[in-house]
VMD Tcl script that draws the C-alpha trace (Angstrom):
set ca {
  {0.34 0.14 0.26}
  {1.17 3.49 -0.71}
  {1.70 6.36 1.81}
  {-2.18 7.92 2.03}
  {-0.45 10.59 4.48}
  {-1.46 13.91 4.39}
  {0.51 17.47 5.84}
  {-0.35 20.04 6.40}
  {2.41 23.20 7.76}
  {1.59 26.63 9.06}
  {4.69 28.32 8.59}
  {3.32 30.42 11.59}
  {4.93 27.91 13.95}
  {7.28 26.43 11.51}
  {11.17 25.82 12.98}
  {14.30 28.08 11.32}
  {17.50 26.31 10.40}
  {21.10 27.78 10.99}
  {21.11 29.61 7.66}
  {17.77 31.71 8.45}
  {15.72 29.68 6.15}
  {11.98 28.81 7.52}
  {11.03 24.71 7.04}
  {8.13 23.90 5.76}
  {6.35 20.73 4.99}
  {8.98 17.79 4.26}
  {7.43 14.26 2.72}
  {10.24 11.36 2.21}
  {11.87 12.46 -0.41}
  {11.24 16.07 -0.88}
  {11.25 19.52 1.78}
  {9.94 23.02 1.44}
  {11.31 26.21 2.65}
  {11.22 29.73 2.77}
  {13.47 32.17 2.95}
  {12.09 35.64 4.04}
  {13.39 39.24 3.72}
  {16.82 38.50 2.94}
  {18.69 41.98 2.83}
  {21.80 43.05 0.21}
  {25.06 42.40 1.35}
  {27.93 40.14 1.20}
  {28.13 36.70 -0.60}
  {27.14 33.71 2.08}
  {29.94 31.50 1.39}
  {30.48 28.85 -1.22}
  {29.18 25.28 -0.56}
  {27.85 22.27 -2.71}
  {24.83 20.46 -0.91}
  {23.99 17.22 -1.01}
  {19.95 17.35 -2.12}
  {19.09 19.28 -5.63}
  {17.62 22.31 -5.15}
  {14.61 24.23 -7.19}
  {13.53 27.42 -5.81}
  {11.38 30.09 -6.95}
  {12.05 34.16 -6.45}
  {8.72 35.95 -4.37}
  {10.52 39.23 -3.88}
  {13.92 41.25 -4.63}
  {16.32 40.35 -6.53}
  {20.22 38.56 -5.97}
  {22.90 36.69 -7.69}
  {23.36 33.12 -8.33}
  {26.81 32.28 -8.67}
  {26.66 28.62 -10.10}
  {29.86 26.86 -11.54}
  {30.93 30.08 -12.22}
  {28.37 31.12 -13.93}
  {25.89 34.05 -12.62}
  {22.39 34.30 -13.32}
  {19.73 37.58 -12.12}
  {17.35 35.89 -9.89}
  {14.35 38.49 -9.83}
  {10.62 38.16 -8.98}
  {8.80 35.53 -11.04}
  {12.02 33.87 -12.06}
  {13.15 30.11 -11.14}
  {16.18 28.19 -10.90}
  {17.89 24.58 -10.40}
  {21.41 23.78 -8.12}
  {22.03 20.40 -9.34}
  {23.03 18.18 -6.21}
  {27.39 18.47 -5.65}
  {27.17 21.91 -7.75}
  {29.28 24.38 -5.72}
  {27.23 27.91 -5.35}
  {27.03 31.24 -3.65}
  {24.10 34.03 -3.87}
  {24.51 37.94 -3.42}
  {21.11 39.54 -2.16}
  {21.17 42.55 -4.11}
  {17.46 44.09 -3.16}
  {15.48 42.28 -0.10}
  {14.89 38.79 -0.97}
  {12.05 36.58 -0.29}
  {11.94 33.05 -2.17}
  {10.99 29.61 -1.58}
  {12.61 26.32 -2.40}
  {12.26 22.54 -2.78}
  {14.84 20.33 -1.91}
  {15.54 16.47 -2.64}
  {16.40 14.84 -0.59}
  {14.93 16.64 2.41}
  {17.86 19.50 2.99}
  {17.69 19.34 6.69}
  {17.18 15.08 6.80}
  {20.54 14.20 8.42}
  {21.74 17.00 8.90}
  {22.54 17.82 4.98}
  {21.44 21.08 5.46}
  {24.60 22.28 7.96}
  {27.05 25.78 7.38}
}
mol new
graphics top color blue
foreach p $ca { graphics top sphere $p radius 0.5 }
foreach p [lrange $ca 0 end-1] q [lrange $ca 1 end] { graphics top cylinder $p $q radius 0.2 }
display resetview
């Protein structure tokens, strides 16, 4: 029999990660998180994560530097960061985005700083 569980998560009560992300719904093979009102500043440290990420910009502007390529992300844009790809980003204008990760980023300490 397949999994028939249903989960609802209120972001008001969602836990926050060490990088400022808010964890939303989590399934067996993927999860969602919210980055809300991140302010402009220096680039984040470069990272290569053990999960794939897809994201969607709710508001603002950021530069995503991915394996030597620079992408400008603006409201309405979406992106993919492949598993293991070296990347960093710099917030250019107050930024909010939602991301999905597979496998779930915060399980087994995959989302560590």
